[in-house]
C-alpha positions, 0 to 999 in steps of 0.5 A: 254705806252702815247697814245700820242706818239704811239712808241715801238723805238725812235731813237735819234742823226744826220740826215744828207742829204748824197752826195755819190760818186763813185770815182776810188781813193781817191784825194789828194793835188791839184789833181784832181779825176773824178767823177763815179758816184753819189747820194744824200740820207737821211743819219746820224747814227741815220737816217738809224737805224730808216728808217731801223727799220721801214723797217722791220715793227716795230714802231719808232720815231726820235728825230733831228733836221735840219733847214729851208731849202729845205733840211730839207723839203727832209729829212721830207718827206723820213721819213714820206714815210718811216713809220718813226714818226717825231713829234720830228723831229724840223727844226731849223734856221741853216742849215740841217747838210751834209755829204760828202763822197767819196767811192772806189773801195774798198769800203773804204771811206773819209767823210767831214761833217757839223754838221749843226742843229745836233750841236745846237740840246738841249733836251726839254720837249718833248722829255722827253714825248717822250722817256719815252713813248717809249720801247727802247732809241737809241741814235746813233751821238750825243754830250755827253751833250744830251746822258747823259740827254736824257738817264736819261729817258730810258726804256731800252737804247740801246747806239751806242756811235761812235768814237768821244762819245768813245773817251771820254773813261770810266771815262767821260761816266760812268754814261751813261754806267751805265743806258745802256742795250745794247751797240754797238762797233767796234772793236777800238770803243771797244779799244777808249772807254777801252784802252783794247783790244776787248775781255778785253774792252769788257769784263771791260763794261759787268762787269760794269753791262752791260747786252749784249756788241755787237760788230761788227768785219766786215768780222769776223762777231759779238760777243755778251759779256755777264755775261753769255758769248760770243756769236759770229755770222759768216758773211753773204759774201757778196763784199763791195761796200760801208760801209757806215751806216753798223753799224746803218743796224747792229743795226736796224737787231737786234733790230727789231729782239730784239723788237720782242722777237726773241733769242739773237742769232736770232738777231745776225745773222739778224744783220749780214743779215742786214748789208750783205746788205747794203755794197752791196749797195750805199748808209746807206739805198738803199738797197733792203728790207729784212723784209721777212729774218725775220718771225714775 
């Protein structure tokens, strides 16, 4: 590994400030709803993942863009406190990305986003070096052009395409998918990506050569599809307060376990554990630490 960058896992993707509001119901046109509780938190899918991995004693770095504004400083300080390496967290002349998230009593969300600096992301020479120095590159919440370029330099590619990238479909994402060692999707994303139902869509990805396809199914747990078949992990029962970042938390738990050479079944179980901790709290990273559950 390159001595310049001492990381095991690199997260590349979106970095935001989340304004999370607990509301009794969602607002309609010409309506007004009182906010019961509000928190301001570090957010964005790459941020959520990176913080989650760092909390499980894995060396992780972030490749992202924030603005030369007050929020950009807030993001940088938060990462440093969480032990996430920030050499490639660059400030540019654009506002830091923001997400305004309303959460109702059922834990469902309504989200408005301002991509800001995220939308101006350009992969630089030092970013490529950083990726090459890492054992695993996890890409999430990023644009097609950036994913296409960055994925070329990964030793091991962990891909969480999300709704937007999945909607491009298999033809557009063919090269990226062929490079992936593991793909994280939910049921909706499987359908968007492949045009098929969960089981058939996941098997198509395996047949394309993806060694591990992990599908999170909410209250039904998670399934891992591979050439050896399907491995299921049952969910951990918990009252859902807010589903923000649950998929990122799952991926963080899985990858942290994987880095520590745990069996794949244990990786799935720990992914479920970290996701359950996430949905039981308001906000993606405002959760109790769970390192004690992962025996290294």
